[in-house]
N, C-alpha and C positions, 0 to 999 in steps of 0.2 A: 504494500500500500504506500502510495506517495501522497503527501499532504501539502496543500497550497492555500494561500490566504491573501487578504488585503491588510495592510498595516500602515500605521501612522507613527511618525517620529517628529514631534513638533508640528510644523505646518506642512511637512513632507508626507505624501502618500505614495505607496508603491505596492506592487504584488511580489510575492516571494514564495519559495518552496522551503518548508520546514524540514530540517534534518537534525534530529536530536533537539538540542536547545539553541540551535542556530537558525537564522532565516537567511537564505541565499536569495538576494534581490534579483529580480528578473527584468529584462529590458521591456517586455510587453506583458499585457494580461496573459495569464497562463493558458487560457483556452484558445489563444491565438498562436502563441509560440513559447516554448519553454527554453529560453536562452538566458543564461545568467550573465549579470554584469561583471561578476567576479567580486562584488562587494558582499561581505557577510556581516550580519549584526546579531546581537543576542536577542533571543525571543523574549526574554523577560523584560527587556528595556523598551519593547515596542507596545503600542496600543493596538489591539486587534480590531480591525475595521471591517467594513463589508467585504466579503470575499467574491462578490459577483457584481456585474453591471450590465444586466440584460437589456436588449432592445425590446424583448417581450417577456412578460411574467404571466404565466398561465397557471390555472388551478383546475383540479379535477374534483368533482363532488360525487358522493354516493358510491364510493369504491370499496366499502366494507359493509357486509350484510348487517352486522350488528348496529352500525351507525344509521343505516337506512331505517332499521326498525325503531331506534330511539328518536329519530326525526319524524317518524310516522309518514314516510315516503314509500314509494314503490320503485323497483328497478326500472331503468329506462330502456335497457337493451343495448345501449351504447354508452361510452364515457360521456359524462356531463362536464363540459369544459367552458370556462369563462376567462376573461383577462382581468388581471389586477394591475394597478398602476405601479411601475417600478419605483415611483416616489414613495411607496409605502414600505420599502425595505428598511430594516433596522438591524444594526449589528449586534453581536454578542455583547452582553452587559449593557445594552441600550434599554431605555425606558419606554414601554408601551404607554401611550397617552390616550386615555379613553375620550373619544370625541364628544359623545353624548352620555354623560353620567346617568341620566334618567333612563337610558335604554339598557336592555340586557346585552352584554357584550361577552362573547364566548371565546375560549381558546380552542384551537384545533391543531394537534401535532401531526406532522407529515414528513415523509421522505421527499426530498427535492432532487431533481435531476438537472444537471448542467450540460447543455448541448456543446459538442466539441467541433462539429463540422456542419456546414450548411446542408440541409436535407429537405427534400420535398417528395411526397408520394412514395414513401418507402414502405415496403412490406415489413411486417413484424419480424420476420426471420432475419432481417438485416439491420433492424433499427438500433440495436445496441452498439453497432459499429460506429454510430454517430454520437455516442455519449462521451463527454469528457470525464465526468465524475459525478459525485453525489454529495449532498450535504443535508443538514437538518433545517426544517422550516416550520413556522407557525402561520396559520391562516386565521388571524383575529377577525371576528365576524360580529357585526351589529345585527342581532336577531330581529329587533323591532323593524329596522329598515328592510331586512331580508324578507320579512313577511308581507310588507306593504308594497315593495317595489318588484317589478317583474324580472329585472335583471340584477345579478349579484355584484356587478363591478363596483358600484359606489360603496355599498355597505361593508366591503372587504378591502377597500383601497385607501382609507384615511391614512394620513401620515403615521408611521410607526406600526401599521397593522400587519406587516410581514417580517417578523424577526427571522433571521437566517444566519447559519454559520455553526460554530465559529470558523470552520475551515471547509475546504472541498477535498474530497478523497478520490483518488483514481486507483485502478487495479483492485477493486473490491467487488465482491459478489453480494448483491442486495436482494436476491429473490426470497431469502428466508432469514431475515435478521429481526431482532427485537426493536420495538418502537414504544417508548414510554414517555409520559409527561407527569411531573410532580408539581403540585401547587402547594407552596408553603410546606414542602416536605411530605405531603400526602400523595400517594399514587392515585392518579385520576384516569389515566389512559394507559393501556398495556395491550399490545398485540404483537404479531409477527407479520412481516410483509407477505408471507406466503398466503395470507388470508385476503389479499387484495382481489377484487373481482377481475379487474383488468391489470395485467402485468405492465411493467415499465415499457417493454417492447411494444405491447399493444397500444398503450397510450401514445407513445411517440408516433407510431404508424397512423393512428387515427388523427392526431393533431396535425400531422404533416400533409394531409390530403388537401391539395390545392393551396397550401400555405407553407411558405418556406420558413423553416426554423434556422436561425443563424447561430454561429458560435457565441457562447455566452448566454443564450436564452435559457430561462429557468422554467421548469414545470413542477408544480406541487402535485403529488400523486394521490391525495385523498387522506382523510383522517379516520381513525377507528372510533368505536363507541367510547363514551365517557366524557364527551365534551361538556363544558360547564362555564359559568360566568366568572369573570375576573373583576377584581375590586382594587381600588387604590391601596397600595402597600403590599400587594401580593408579590411573591417571587415565584417565577415559573422556571423549571428546569426540564429540558427535553433531551432525551438521549436516544441514540440509535446504536445498537450493538455496543462495542467498547469504545466508540469514538468519544472525544471530549464533548461534554455536555454543552448545550446552548442555554445560557442563563439570561433571563430578562426580568426586570421589575415592572411594576404597574403604577401609574399615577393618573390624575385627572388632567386633561389638556388645559 
């Protein structure tokens, strides 16, 4: 497994590859080119920032049977896909700011896919060849707006409503890994990705029909059962397999 991320040091931002306790700085975003500058810095001296900068941020709904049941929905027969604003992305240790405190606003833990090569109209059998890697994501959702508006884009796209990271991982197998979310230390969501209705390959194939996916684009692959409301002061920790956890706090905007 190789590990990549986005980092800040003072006013400087850069992408790098983590090797042990070092960050090897890259000339370009890693999903475009993995060429090091030769400069190496200590990981602990860096601020972990957003690991992605997608042209498109896509999300999949109703991809776990138990979640369909808890939401009182029915399977659609195809992946349910919508677009989220890339401006909703939030890094590790960032604060989720609830846009409308009077609304129910829920957490949704998800496996996220980072596209590595431009792809369009790809069959599922070839889709994984176009993946750069994977990361942890949250799809924060304003349920009041989701129930009253026909499209999901706005209720899931407010600033800070897509925590992601801390890092992106390549050369990993994600067809059967654990996915968990803890709220203030209490386990709220727990599943394995082999329980997804549509696999990563099937999602990419479906999303790429007549729509080009570009390097760096991100797809959230759906959340399991156990979603619930967030409140100011909460701490959310999301983990996939043995990857470093994604940690975020909650406040009122």
